[in-house]
C-alpha positions as semicolon CSV with decimal commas, in nm:
position;residue;x (nm);y (nm);z (nm)
1;M;7,629;16,867;12,601
2;L;7,611;17,120;12,872
3;Y;7,954;17,072;13,001
4;N;8,261;17,053;12,779
5;K;8,605;17,008;12,929
6;N;8,769;17,184;12,634
7;I;8,612;17,523;12,708
8;K;8,817;17,724;12,950
9;L;8,621;17,966;13,170
10;S;8,769;18,232;13,385
11;R;8,722;18,210;13,760
12;T;8,465;18,494;13,769
13;K;8,259;18,336;13,492
14;K;8,258;18,000;13,681
15;A;8,150;18,172;13,997
16;A;7,871;18,359;13,817
17;A;7,747;18,038;13,651
18;L;7,756;17,855;13,982
19;L;7,571;18,136;14,160
20;L;7,307;18,136;13,876
21;Y;7,275;17,758;13,909
22;F;7,213;17,785;14,288
23;V;6,970;18,072;14,251
24;L;6,766;17,878;13,997
25;L;6,775;17,565;14,215
26;F;6,670;17,763;14,519
27;S;6,382;17,936;14,339
28;F;6,261;17,611;14,194
29;C;6,257;17,449;14,551
30;L;6,086;17,755;14,691
31;V;5,810;17,753;14,434
32;S;5,751;17,373;14,433
33;C;5,755;17,331;14,810
34;K;5,513;17,605;14,888
35;T;5,234;17,477;15,115
36;K;4,883;17,590;15,091
37;K;4,730;17,779;15,387
38;V;4,431;17,618;15,543
39;V;4,177;17,869;15,664
40;A;4,011;17,750;15,984
41;S;3,642;17,798;15,980
42;T;3,494;17,944;16,293
43;A;3,135;17,860;16,197
44;T;3,025;17,504;16,256
45;A;2,753;17,351;16,053
46;V;2,464;17,221;16,248
47;V;2,283;16,932;16,076
48;V;1,915;16,924;16,156
49;A;1,739;16,596;16,107
50;P;1,411;16,618;15,918
51;I;1,093;16,598;16,125
52;A;0,830;16,354;16,011
53;S;0,508;16,208;16,147
54;G;0,357;15,869;16,089
55;K;0,177;15,570;16,214
56;V;0,349;15,266;16,365
57;S;0,247;14,935;16,204
58;H;0,321;14,569;16,229
59;Q;0,164;14,499;15,884
60;Y;0,474;14,320;15,749
61;S;0,555;14,121;16,066
62;S;0,439;13,802;15,900
63;S;0,728;13,832;15,648
64;G;0,974;13,886;15,930
65;C;1,003;14,267;15,895
66;G;0,880;14,368;16,241
67;T;0,786;14,731;16,299
68;V;0,751;14,981;16,013
69;I;0,630;15,347;16,015
70;F;0,386;15,466;15,748
71;C;0,467;15,834;15,707
72;D;0,256;16,123;15,590
73;K;0,367;16,339;15,301
74;I;0,732;16,444;15,314
75;N;0,878;16,684;15,059
76;G;0,585;16,630;14,822
77;Q;0,612;16,247;14,816
78;D;0,282;16,074;14,886
79;S;0,350;15,805;15,138
80;L;0,672;15,657;15,270
81;I;0,743;15,344;15,461
82;F;1,030;15,368;15,710
83;I;1,206;15,076;15,881
84;P;1,360;15,197;16,213
85;I;1,709;15,051;16,262
86;P;1,782;14,898;16,513
87;M;1,455;14,723;16,516
88;G;1,389;14,779;16,885
89;S;1,456;15,156;16,868
90;L;1,095;15,258;16,923
91;N;1,076;15,099;17,273
92;A;0,758;15,227;17,442
93;F;0,623;15,369;17,110
94;D;0,610;15,026;16,941
95;V;0,230;15,003;16,958
96;D;0,038;14,918;16,645
97;G;-0,159;15,216;16,515
98;L;0,016;15,476;16,740
99;E;0,075;15,804;16,566
100;I;0,420;15,959;16,638
101;T;0,642;16,243;16,532
102;F;1,020;16,196;16,509
103;N;1,347;16,305;16,356
104;Y;1,524;16,068;16,122
105;R;1,828;16,011;15,919
106;M;1,820;15,793;15,605
107;L;2,074;15,498;15,624
108;K;2,253;15,362;15,325
109;I;2,234;15,000;15,419
110;R;2,042;14,702;15,286
111;N;1,695;14,637;15,422
112;P;1,671;14,379;15,700
113;R;1,585;14,024;15,601
114;G;1,213;13,995;15,527
115;C;1,169;14,372;15,476
116;M;1,074;14,405;15,103
117;H;0,908;14,749;15,152
118;G;1,049;15,063;15,303
119;S;1,371;15,242;15,364
120;P;1,591;15,197;15,671
121;I;1,621;15,500;15,899
122;Q;1,786;15,598;16,225
123;I;1,516;15,749;16,440
124;S;1,545;15,998;16,725
125;N;1,340;16,238;16,928
126;I;1,022;16,027;16,925
127;S;0,698;16,163;17,073
128;K;0,327;16,091;17,049
129;K;0,139;16,307;16,797
């Protein structure tokens, strides 16, 4: 037991023990409650969408897929099929056989119904090749 009533301590020893107890308690609280400093970054990261070129096609429209884009080589991969989401995002560039360049961002969503081939992308900055 830490505390025994039978032991008689002098007043100065009690004060010293109490002072030691509070110093230990204070130092424990100081160490455990210390917050971490967050360093604010002044540089902002600019995410640049990859640039690709390809040919607009309606080859899979019979299965319900609508417009797809057959892309040229990107990062060493032979040929890619992109599905622009939303489906009407090509607007005036939705012409079968039209060659376009564009920026894209891969989407982590399921393929639209009827689209068995290709990867869904968000497309931007579309222009004729």
